[in-house]
N, C-alpha and C positions, 0 to 999 in steps of 0.2 A: 414669819418674817420674810419680806421680799429680798431677794438677792439682786445684784446688778444685772445678772443674766435674765431674771424674771422681768425686770423693768424694761430691759432692752427688747425682749420678745413682745412685750405689750405694744410696742411701737412698730412692730413688723406687720406689713400689710399682706393682703391675699396673694399678691404677686410673688413675694419672697417665699411664702409658705408653699405655693404651687411649684415654684422652682426647686425648692428643697425636696419636696415629695416626688416631683417628676424626675429629679436626678437619681433619687433612691430607686425608683421604679425602673429607670433606664439601666442602672447598674445591675439590678436584679435580672432584667431581661438579658443583658450581656452575659451574666453568669449562666443562665439557662442555655444560651447559644453555645457558649464555650464548653459547657458540660457535654452537649451532644457531640461537639467536635472532639472532645477528649475521649468519648466513647469510641469514636471511629479510629482514633490514633492509638489509644492506650490498650484497647481490648486485644488486638493481635499480639502486642508485646506481652501482655499478661498470659496469653495462650502459650507463647514460647517459653516463658518462665515456668508455667504449669507442666510442660513436658519434662522439665528437668527436676522440678520440685513441686509435686502435685499439691501439697498442703499450702505452700506459700502462694501458688497460683490461685487456689480457692479463696484464700484470704484477700488477695489483691483484687479479685473479681468484684468484691463489694465496694471498691473504692476507685472505680474508673472515671467517675465524674469530678472528683475533687481536684485533679490537676487543672481542669478548666477553670474552676473557681480561683485557684491560686494564680493562674495566668492573668485573669481580669484584675485581681487585687494588685499584683505586681505592676501591671501596666498603669493602673491608677496612681499608685505610689510614685512610679517613675515620672508620670505626667505632671503630678502635683508635687514637685520636688521639695516643697516646704511642709509637706505633710507625711508623717510616717507613723502608722498605727503600731508598728513594731516597738515603738517607745513604751507602749502600754503592756508589753509582755514583761511582767515583773513577778517577784516572789509574792505569793498570795498572803494576805493577812489572815487572822483567825476567822474573820467574817467570810473571807474568800474561800477558805478551806471548808467552812460550813456550807457555803453555796455549792461547792464542788461535790460534796456528799449528798446534798438535798436534791439537786436538779435531776440526776438519773433516777433516784428512788421516787421523788415526787412525780416525775413524768410517768414512770411505770405504774404508779398507783392511780394516776388520773386515767391512763389508758384502760386499766382493769376496771375502774369504776364506771367509765362511760360505755365500754363494750357491751355489757348486758342490756343497755337501754337502746342500742342501735336497731335491733330487730323491730322494736315498737315503732320506729320511724321508717321502716322499710329498708334499712341499711345493714351492712354486714362488715365485719373486719376479720380477716384471716390472721391467725397467730403465726409467729415466726417458727417454722419447723427447723429441726436440726439441733445440734449440740452447741450450747453457749461457748463463746470464745475462751473464757477463762478455764472451762473444763477441758477444752481441746488443748489449751496450752499446758495444763497439768499432765495430760496424757501424752503429749509430745513436747517435751522440754526444749527440743532443738528449735522450735518455732517461737519460743517466748521472746527472745531478744529482738529478732527481726519484726515479729508481730507488734510488740509494744512500740518500737521505733516507728513503724509504719503508721500506727493509729495515733499515738500521742505526739510524735515529733514531726510528722509529715502531713498526713491527711486531715486530721482535725484542725491543725493550724491553717491550712489552706482554706478550709471552709469558713472557719470562724474569723479569720482576718478579713475576708470579704464581707460576710454578712453581719458580724458584730463589730468589726473594726471600720471598714470603709463605708458600708451602707448605713450603719447606725450613726456614725459620726457625720455623715452627709446631712442627716436630719437635724443635727444639733443646733445650727445657727438659727433656725426658724421654728422648731417644734420643741415644746416642753418635754420633760422627762417621761410623763405617762404616755404622751403621744408617740415618742420615739420607741418606747417599749412595745406599744400596741402595733404601730405601723411596721416596725422592724420584724416583730414576730409574725405578723400576717404575711409580709413579703416572703419571709423564710418558708412559711407554710405554702404559699402560692407556688413556689418553684416546684413543689412536689406534685402539682397537677400535671406537669409535663414529665417529671422524672419517675413518679410512682403511679399517678393517675387516681382519680376518684375523690369525692368529697371527704370521705373518712380520712384519707391520707392527709389532705389539706388540714383538716380539723386537728388531728393528732400532732402533726409536725408544727402547726401554729402554736399549740400548747408548749411544745419544746422550745420553739423560737421565743415565745414570750418569757418563759423561765430564764433562758440564756440571756436575753436582752435585759431583763430585770436585774440579773446578777451582774452583768457588765455595767449597767447604769449605776448600780450601787457601789461597785468596787473600782470602776474605771481601770480594770485590769483584765486584759485579754486572756491571761493564763487561766482565769476562772472558767469561762465558757469552753475553752479548749480542753482543759482537763475533764470537765463535766461531760462534754460531748463524747470524747474518747472513752471515758469511764462507762458511759451508757453502752457504747458499742461492745466494750469488753465484758460487761456483766450480763447484759440482757440479750444481745443479738448473737445469732449463730454464725458460724462460718458457712 
């Protein structure tokens, strides 16, 4: 059954679609530029923190690009004062909770399924070395509260408000739901060409981007990709 939005999009021309996609690409590019600026500014500050509390410094070292993402999102929200994706940070529904659990596990399963195929294509993927964050937290309880706050309340929101909130919603007026999920996921993967480097990094992060975008599209709740993204960091990534 067609909705009013579907009928409205059927009348949208190439110009409107190009403008919508172009805006999303431009915001993604600004995110990359801001991320590099964030590295220059934040990295020395993290180094100072690390001299006082080494474990906290090591944790923060993995999140020196997110403040740049947050700055771009904040500037966009301020510039468009009639738009606020923060309104979509809500208590998740049962479906949202299911997505929060599925995304990190589904993404990790996808990575493990694809990794053995990569050598056949002349590609490789290095696994993350080190101890998973959740295990480090158990071994060092003093880092639990600041660590969880950093990941779940600061860094993941900065990233998701830009890529799932601002950029995804920028596509909404002219692009249907499947297109928003695909384009948003690919743009999220594309930034890792500059931040991580290599085709494999783009491939894997695009998978994560599509999963997160799909969950956001289904629930219209930014809490879902925020919690899922931070949950992946906690469960599967090392300090």
